[in-house]
C-alpha positions as CSV (number, residue, x, y, z in Angstrom):
1,M,74.0,-6.1,-14.7
2,I,76.2,-5.5,-17.7
3,E,75.9,-1.7,-17.3
4,E,77.0,-1.9,-13.7
5,Q,80.1,-3.8,-14.8
6,D,80.8,-1.1,-17.4
7,K,80.4,1.7,-14.8
8,L,82.5,-0.1,-12.2
9,Q,85.6,0.1,-14.5
10,D,85.9,3.8,-13.6
11,L,88.8,4.8,-11.4
12,S,86.4,6.3,-8.9
13,Y,85.1,2.8,-8.0
14,Q,88.4,0.9,-7.6
15,T,87.9,0.1,-3.9
16,K,88.3,-3.4,-2.6
17,E,84.6,-3.9,-2.0
18,L,83.5,-2.6,-5.4
19,Q,86.2,-4.6,-7.2
20,A,84.8,-7.7,-5.5
21,F,81.3,-6.7,-6.4
22,R,82.3,-6.4,-10.1
23,R,84.0,-9.8,-10.1
24,D,80.8,-11.3,-8.7
25,L,78.7,-9.7,-11.4
26,V,81.1,-10.9,-14.1
27,A,81.0,-14.4,-12.7
28,Q,77.2,-14.4,-12.6
29,M,77.0,-13.2,-16.2
30,V,79.6,-15.8,-17.5
31,E,77.7,-18.6,-15.7
32,K,74.4,-17.6,-17.3
33,V,75.9,-17.4,-20.8
34,Q,77.7,-20.8,-20.4
35,E,74.4,-22.4,-19.4
36,L,72.7,-21.5,-22.7
37,N,71.7,-24.5,-24.8
38,R,73.8,-24.1,-28.0
39,E,71.4,-26.6,-29.8
40,N,68.4,-24.3,-29.3
41,F,67.3,-22.5,-32.4
42,A,67.3,-19.1,-30.9
43,V,70.7,-19.5,-29.3
44,R,72.2,-20.7,-32.6
45,Q,71.3,-17.4,-34.2
46,H,73.6,-15.6,-31.7
47,L,76.5,-18.0,-31.2
48,R,79.0,-15.3,-32.0
49,Y,78.0,-13.4,-28.9
50,V,77.5,-16.5,-26.8
51,D,81.1,-17.5,-27.5
52,Q,82.4,-14.0,-26.8
53,Y,80.7,-13.4,-23.5
54,A,81.1,-16.9,-22.1
55,H,84.6,-16.0,-21.0
56,E,85.6,-13.8,-18.1
57,E,88.5,-12.2,-19.9
58,N,86.2,-10.5,-22.3
59,Y,84.6,-8.5,-19.5
60,Q,87.9,-6.9,-18.4
61,V,87.5,-3.8,-20.6
62,L,83.8,-3.3,-21.5
63,T,82.7,-0.6,-24.0
64,Y,79.3,0.9,-24.4
65,E,79.0,-1.2,-27.6
66,D,79.5,-4.3,-25.4
67,T,76.5,-3.3,-23.2
68,L,74.3,-2.9,-26.3
69,M,75.4,-6.2,-27.7
70,V,74.6,-8.1,-24.4
71,K,71.2,-6.3,-24.1
72,Q,70.2,-6.9,-27.7
73,E,71.8,-10.3,-28.5
74,L,72.1,-12.2,-25.2
75,A,69.6,-10.9,-22.6
76,P,66.5,-12.3,-24.4
77,L,68.2,-15.7,-24.4
78,L,69.1,-16.0,-20.7
79,E,67.1,-18.3,-18.6
80,P,65.3,-16.6,-15.6
81,E,66.5,-17.4,-12.1
82,Q,64.6,-20.1,-10.2
83,D,64.4,-17.9,-7.1
84,E,61.1,-16.5,-5.7
85,A,59.7,-14.0,-8.2
86,S,59.5,-11.3,-5.5
87,A,63.2,-11.7,-4.7
88,L,64.1,-11.3,-8.4
89,R,62.0,-8.1,-8.6
90,F,63.8,-6.8,-5.5
91,D,67.1,-7.6,-7.2
92,A,65.9,-5.6,-10.2
93,L,65.0,-2.7,-8.1
94,L,68.3,-2.6,-6.2
95,Y,70.4,-3.1,-9.3
96,G,68.5,-0.2,-10.9
97,I,69.3,2.1,-7.9
98,E,72.9,1.0,-8.0
99,L,73.2,1.7,-11.7
100,A,71.6,5.1,-11.3
101,Q,74.0,5.9,-8.5
102,L,77.0,4.9,-10.6
103,A,75.7,7.1,-13.4
104,G,75.5,10.0,-11.0
105,H,71.7,10.1,-10.6
106,A,69.6,9.9,-7.4
107,Y,66.7,7.9,-8.8
108,N,64.4,9.1,-6.0
109,L,61.4,7.3,-7.4
110,A,63.0,3.8,-7.0
111,R,64.4,4.8,-3.6
112,R,60.8,5.6,-2.5
113,D,59.7,2.3,-3.8
114,L,62.4,0.6,-1.7
115,K,61.4,2.5,1.4
116,K,57.7,1.4,0.8
117,K,58.7,-2.2,0.6
118,V,60.8,-2.1,3.7
119,A,58.1,-0.2,5.6
120,A,55.7,-3.0,4.5
121,L,58.0,-5.6,5.9
122,A,57.9,-3.7,9.2
123,T,54.1,-4.3,9.4
124,V,54.7,-8.1,9.5
125,A,57.7,-8.1,11.8
126,N,56.3,-10.9,13.9
127,I,57.8,-13.2,11.2
128,P,61.2,-14.6,12.6
129,D,63.1,-14.0,9.3
130,I,62.1,-10.3,9.4
131,Q,62.9,-10.0,13.0
132,R,66.5,-11.1,12.3
133,E,66.9,-8.1,10.0
134,S,65.0,-5.6,12.2
135,E,68.1,-3.4,12.7
136,L,68.6,-2.9,9.0
137,V,64.8,-2.4,8.5
138,N,64.7,0.3,11.2
139,K,67.8,2.0,9.8
140,I,66.2,2.3,6.3
141,I,62.9,3.5,7.7
142,H,63.9,5.8,10.5
143,T,67.4,7.2,9.5
144,D,69.1,8.7,6.5
145,Y,70.9,5.5,5.9
146,L,69.4,4.9,2.5
147,D,70.0,8.6,1.4
148,E,73.7,8.2,2.3
149,A,74.1,4.6,1.0
150,E,76.9,3.7,-1.4
151,V,76.8,0.9,-3.9
152,D,78.2,-1.6,-1.4
153,D,75.6,-0.6,1.2
154,L,72.9,-1.1,-1.5
155,E,74.3,-4.5,-2.2
156,H,74.1,-5.3,1.6
157,I,70.4,-4.2,1.5
158,R,69.7,-6.4,-1.5
159,K,71.4,-9.5,-0.1
160,S,69.9,-9.1,3.3
161,L,66.3,-8.4,2.3
162,R,65.7,-10.1,-1.0
163,D,64.5,-13.3,0.5
164,L,62.1,-11.5,2.8
165,M,60.1,-10.0,-0.1
166,K,57.9,-13.1,-0.3
167,Y,56.4,-11.9,3.0
168,L,55.2,-8.6,1.7
169,P,51.5,-8.0,2.0
170,K,49.9,-8.5,-1.4
171,R,48.7,-4.9,-1.7
172,Q,52.4,-3.9,-2.1
173,V,52.8,-5.7,-5.5
174,R,52.1,-2.5,-7.5
175,Y,55.3,-1.0,-6.2
176,D,57.5,-3.6,-7.9
177,T,59.8,-2.1,-10.5
178,N,62.0,-3.6,-13.3
179,F,65.8,-3.2,-13.8
180,A,66.0,-4.6,-17.2
181,D,64.2,-2.4,-18.9
182,E,64.5,0.1,-18.4
183,I,66.7,1.8,-16.0
184,L,69.2,0.8,-18.7
185,N,67.9,3.8,-20.6
186,V,69.3,6.1,-17.9
187,K,72.2,7.1,-20.2
188,E,69.8,8.2,-23.0
189,N,67.2,10.0,-20.9
190,P,68.8,11.0,-17.5
191,S,66.0,13.5,-16.9
192,N,63.5,10.6,-16.6
193,L,65.2,9.6,-13.3
194,E,63.8,12.6,-11.6
195,N,60.1,12.2,-12.4
196,D,58.7,14.4,-9.6
197,D,58.3,17.4,-11.8
198,L,56.7,15.7,-14.8
199,K,53.4,17.5,-15.5
200,N,52.4,16.0,-18.8
201,Y,50.1,12.9,-18.5
202,K,51.7,11.2,-21.6
203,A,55.2,11.5,-20.2
204,K,54.1,10.3,-16.7
205,A,52.1,7.3,-18.0
206,E,54.8,6.1,-20.4
207,Y,57.5,6.6,-17.8
208,Y,55.5,4.6,-15.2
209,V,55.0,1.7,-17.7
210,R,58.7,1.6,-18.6
211,E,59.7,1.5,-15.0
212,H,57.3,-1.2,-13.9
213,Q,57.8,-3.8,-16.6
214,A,58.3,-6.6,-14.1
215,S,55.1,-5.9,-12.2
216,G,51.6,-7.3,-12.4
217,A,49.6,-6.8,-15.6
218,I,52.4,-4.8,-17.2
219,A,54.7,-7.9,-16.9
220,K,52.0,-10.1,-18.4
221,L,51.6,-7.8,-21.4
222,K,55.4,-7.8,-22.0
223,E,55.5,-11.6,-21.6
224,N,52.5,-12.3,-23.9
225,V,50.4,-13.7,-21.0
226,P,46.6,-13.3,-21.6
227,L,45.0,-10.6,-19.4
228,T,42.1,-11.2,-17.0
229,S,39.5,-8.7,-16.0
230,N,41.4,-8.2,-12.7
231,D,44.5,-7.2,-14.7
232,I,42.5,-4.6,-16.6
233,E,41.2,-3.2,-13.3
234,E,44.8,-3.0,-12.1
235,L,45.7,-1.0,-15.2
236,E,42.7,1.3,-14.8
237,Q,43.7,1.9,-11.2
238,I,47.2,2.8,-12.2
239,L,46.6,4.8,-15.4
240,W,43.2,6.4,-14.5
241,S,43.7,7.0,-10.8
242,E,47.3,7.1,-9.7
243,V,49.1,8.5,-12.7
244,G,46.3,10.7,-13.9
245,T,42.6,10.4,-14.8
246,K,40.6,8.6,-17.4
247,T,39.9,12.0,-19.0
248,D,43.7,12.6,-19.2
249,Y,44.2,9.2,-20.8
250,Q,41.5,9.7,-23.4
251,A,42.7,13.1,-24.3
252,E,46.1,11.6,-25.2
253,Y,45.1,8.1,-26.5
254,G,41.4,8.2,-27.3
255,E,39.7,4.8,-27.0
256,K,42.9,2.8,-27.3
257,P,42.6,-0.3,-25.0
258,L,44.9,-0.1,-22.0
259,G,46.6,-3.3,-22.8
260,E,47.4,-2.2,-26.3
261,F,48.8,1.1,-25.0
262,V,51.0,-0.7,-22.5
263,R,52.2,-3.3,-25.0
264,E,53.2,-0.5,-27.4
265,I,55.4,1.0,-24.7
266,T,57.0,-2.2,-23.4
267,G,57.2,-4.1,-26.7
268,L,57.1,-7.8,-26.5
269,D,59.8,-9.8,-24.8
270,M,62.0,-11.5,-27.4
271,K,61.9,-14.9,-25.8
272,A,58.1,-14.7,-25.6
273,A,57.9,-13.7,-29.2
274,K,60.2,-16.6,-30.4
275,E,58.2,-19.0,-28.2
276,A,55.0,-17.9,-29.9
277,F,56.4,-18.8,-33.3
278,S,58.5,-21.8,-32.1
279,D,56.3,-24.3,-34.0
280,Y,57.6,-22.8,-37.2
281,L,61.1,-22.1,-36.2
282,D,62.1,-25.2,-34.3
283,N,60.6,-28.0,-36.3
284,N,62.2,-27.6,-39.7
285,Q,58.8,-26.6,-41.2
286,L,60.2,-23.6,-43.0
287,D,62.9,-23.0,-45.6
288,S,65.5,-20.2,-45.1
289,R,63.4,-17.5,-46.9
290,Q,60.3,-18.3,-44.8
291,I,62.4,-18.3,-41.6
292,Y,63.7,-14.8,-42.6
293,F,60.0,-13.7,-43.1
294,V,59.0,-15.0,-39.7
295,N,62.0,-13.4,-38.0
296,Q,61.1,-10.1,-39.5
297,I,57.6,-10.4,-37.9
298,I,59.2,-11.3,-34.6
299,E,61.5,-8.2,-34.7
300,Y,58.5,-6.0,-35.6
301,I,56.3,-7.3,-32.8
302,V,59.2,-7.1,-30.2
303,Q,59.7,-3.4,-31.1
304,N,56.0,-2.4,-31.5
305,G,54.2,-4.8,-29.1
306,V,51.5,-5.7,-31.6
307,M,51.0,-6.0,-35.4
308,K,47.5,-4.7,-36.0
309,D,48.0,-3.6,-39.7
310,L,49.0,-6.7,-41.7
311,S,49.5,-4.5,-44.7
312,V,53.0,-3.8,-43.5
313,L,53.8,-7.3,-44.6
314,Q,53.6,-6.2,-48.2
315,K,56.6,-3.9,-47.7
316,S,60.3,-4.2,-47.1
317,P,61.9,-5.8,-45.1
318,F,59.1,-8.5,-45.1
319,T,59.1,-8.8,-48.9
320,D,62.9,-8.8,-49.3
321,K,62.9,-12.5,-49.9
322,G,59.6,-12.6,-51.8
323,S,55.9,-11.8,-51.2
324,I,53.6,-13.9,-49.0
325,V,52.2,-15.7,-52.1
326,E,55.7,-16.4,-53.4
327,L,57.0,-17.6,-50.1
328,F,54.0,-19.8,-49.0
329,S,52.7,-22.0,-51.8
330,D,51.1,-23.9,-49.0
331,L,48.9,-21.2,-47.6
332,S,48.0,-23.2,-44.5
333,R,51.4,-22.4,-43.1
334,W,50.8,-18.7,-43.7
335,K,47.4,-18.9,-42.1
336,G,49.0,-20.5,-39.0
337,I,51.5,-17.6,-38.8
338,R,48.7,-15.1,-39.2
339,E,46.8,-16.7,-36.4
340,T,49.8,-16.5,-34.2
341,I,50.0,-12.8,-34.9
342,H,46.3,-12.4,-34.0
343,R,46.8,-14.4,-30.7
344,I,49.7,-12.1,-29.7
345,N,47.4,-9.1,-30.4
346,A,44.5,-10.6,-28.5
347,N,46.7,-11.2,-25.5
348,A,46.9,-7.4,-25.1
349,Q,43.1,-7.4,-24.5
350,V,41.0,-8.9,-21.7
351,A,40.5,-12.6,-21.8
């Protein structure tokens, strides 16, 4: 959302419709920031940014640095919408296509995902809600409407069809994609947007995971939700059948568990990481040096997905305020922190 606001500042997009679209995005963002609980421990660590981005006037002239600050400092704090999850995933898909278009990229992979979703709606067109949007559904499926669509057309598609996604046949879940993550990297790796020509299994597998972080088992791994055997089967189907073969995977990653591979690509959601350690951070159990130590663990796991080698805790920045023995005279607290790390690691395996 913040990247779209940045792109929409350009002179090329100063039409009446797109100006209104940008105002709507700004209003949504301001509302989300203003709703943050300033008494919450995690929010208190970022009050400078909460104060800055809680006012519409601070969105008038956005810089690339602003987009980074919002992504890094505020996005992990924002409460998810209460809408149907399928509608939110559809929002993410359309926002991603819109952002790619504003950046000058076609993003054909996401457009194909969109067409698949709309085609799936057409298979259950006996539902009255879908019948009311039959003209738009047919335009997307049977004409070049989507190929020629501008940002305001894409917004029309998003608003018209988002609430119909709950009717999708269950087999379509695998096609859900994620805006947040990370279509926002389009600026850094524009070539990734055109994935048709990727031949290398490693590139294809990692690209798929990054682009489907709101979907199924991949979303569970990012959110620290324990996996089931069905989730592992889903990952095997994706990574060993659709993206490539099991032989391809093992040639690149050996016997690394699929969940661990995915988690290393997605990292762990910041909010999920803080929640895992909330008993230590929210209940005044730790002093400032111990809190620093725990926050360094959180940052590490958010970036790397897991912490398998605890020997890293004997190095900077973990030891900048003292060693584990120096920080935790009561080793029971350290043992609790260590068990939390192990649980996060274990959630990347089958339950």
